[in-house]
C-alpha positions as CSV (number, residue, x, y, z in Angstrom):
1,X,51.1,-29.5,20.9
2,X,49.1,-26.2,20.6
3,X,51.8,-24.7,18.7
4,X,51.9,-27.6,16.0
5,X,48.1,-26.9,15.5
6,X,48.5,-23.2,14.9
7,X,51.4,-24.0,12.4
8,X,49.1,-26.5,10.5
9,X,46.1,-23.9,10.4
10,X,48.6,-21.0,9.2
11,X,50.1,-23.4,6.4
12,X,46.6,-24.3,5.4
13,X,45.5,-20.8,5.0
14,X,48.6,-19.5,3.1
15,X,48.1,-22.6,0.6
16,X,44.7,-21.4,0.0
17,X,45.8,-17.8,-0.9
18,X,44.7,-16.6,-4.3
19,X,47.6,-15.6,-6.5
20,X,48.1,-11.8,-7.5
21,X,48.0,-10.8,-11.0
22,X,51.9,-10.6,-11.2
23,X,52.5,-14.1,-9.6
24,X,53.6,-17.0,-11.9
25,X,50.9,-19.7,-12.5
26,X,52.3,-23.2,-13.2
27,X,55.9,-21.5,-13.9
28,X,54.3,-19.2,-16.5
29,X,53.5,-15.5,-16.4
30,X,49.9,-14.4,-17.4
31,X,49.6,-13.8,-21.0
32,X,50.0,-10.2,-22.3
33,X,47.2,-8.9,-24.4
34,X,47.8,-9.5,-28.1
35,X,49.0,-6.5,-30.1
36,X,46.5,-5.0,-32.7
37,X,46.7,-6.5,-36.3
38,X,47.9,-4.0,-38.9
39,X,48.5,-4.1,-42.6
40,X,51.3,-2.7,-44.8
41,X,52.8,-3.4,-48.2
42,X,51.1,-3.1,-51.6
43,X,47.6,-3.6,-53.2
44,X,47.7,-7.5,-52.9
45,X,47.7,-8.0,-56.6
46,X,50.8,-10.4,-56.6
47,X,53.4,-11.8,-54.5
48,X,55.5,-8.6,-55.1
49,X,52.8,-6.3,-54.1
50,X,51.2,-8.5,-51.3
51,X,49.5,-7.0,-48.2
52,X,51.7,-7.8,-45.3
53,X,49.7,-8.8,-42.0
54,X,51.3,-8.0,-39.0
55,X,49.7,-10.0,-36.4
56,X,50.8,-12.0,-33.3
57,X,49.4,-15.3,-34.3
58,X,47.0,-17.3,-36.7
59,X,44.0,-16.7,-34.3
60,X,44.2,-13.0,-35.1
61,X,45.9,-12.8,-38.5
62,X,43.5,-15.0,-40.4
63,X,40.3,-13.1,-39.2
64,X,42.0,-9.8,-40.0
65,X,42.5,-11.1,-43.7
66,X,38.6,-11.7,-43.9
67,X,37.9,-8.3,-42.2
68,X,40.1,-6.5,-44.6
69,X,38.3,-8.0,-47.6
70,X,35.1,-7.1,-46.1
71,X,36.2,-3.4,-45.5
72,X,37.6,-3.1,-49.1
73,X,34.9,-5.3,-51.0
74,X,31.7,-4.7,-49.0
75,X,29.2,-7.6,-50.0
76,X,31.9,-10.0,-51.1
77,X,31.5,-13.7,-51.7
78,X,34.1,-15.9,-50.5
79,X,35.5,-18.6,-53.3
80,X,38.8,-19.9,-51.7
81,X,41.7,-19.5,-49.6
82,X,45.1,-21.1,-50.6
83,X,48.5,-21.3,-48.8
84,X,51.7,-20.6,-50.8
85,X,55.4,-20.4,-50.0
86,X,57.5,-18.2,-52.5
87,X,61.0,-16.6,-51.8
88,X,61.2,-17.7,-48.2
89,X,57.8,-16.3,-47.2
90,X,54.1,-17.6,-46.7
91,X,51.4,-16.3,-48.4
92,X,47.5,-16.6,-47.9
93,X,45.9,-16.3,-51.5
94,X,42.4,-15.4,-51.0
95,X,39.8,-15.8,-54.1
96,X,36.5,-14.1,-53.9
97,X,33.9,-12.2,-55.9
98,X,32.9,-8.6,-55.3
99,X,29.2,-7.5,-54.8
100,X,29.0,-7.2,-58.5
101,X,30.5,-10.8,-59.1
102,X,33.8,-9.7,-60.5
103,X,36.6,-12.3,-59.3
104,X,39.4,-11.1,-57.2
105,X,42.6,-12.6,-55.9
106,X,44.5,-11.1,-53.1
107,X,48.0,-12.0,-51.7
108,X,48.5,-11.7,-48.1
109,X,52.0,-12.0,-46.7
110,X,51.3,-13.9,-43.5
111,X,55.1,-15.0,-42.6
112,X,55.2,-12.8,-39.4
113,X,52.5,-14.9,-37.8
114,X,52.2,-18.2,-39.8
115,X,52.5,-21.2,-37.5
116,X,52.0,-19.1,-34.3
117,X,48.9,-20.2,-32.2
């Protein structure tokens, strides 16, 4: 009977062990850090010259679009954001006014991350 008690205590301690960082939790591996968001492509003035957003998800891609506009047009005023599909790709079309009030429209190719949470 004494060995049964030792077995119960041992099992209880093993069950309470904290998983290491490499341990699967709920059948999944811990998430890897998101890759940095980068841009390529053209000047964004049309579908053909869209700014390509390289992001891992919408959670990082969309804020990166706003950061891009802020960096290139300090003091901008947001007007609208639209979603468009052309030639098998997904685009965000951002309309805003610069600090002097001039209206701008930029096309962002979001195909790489669109629909990824």
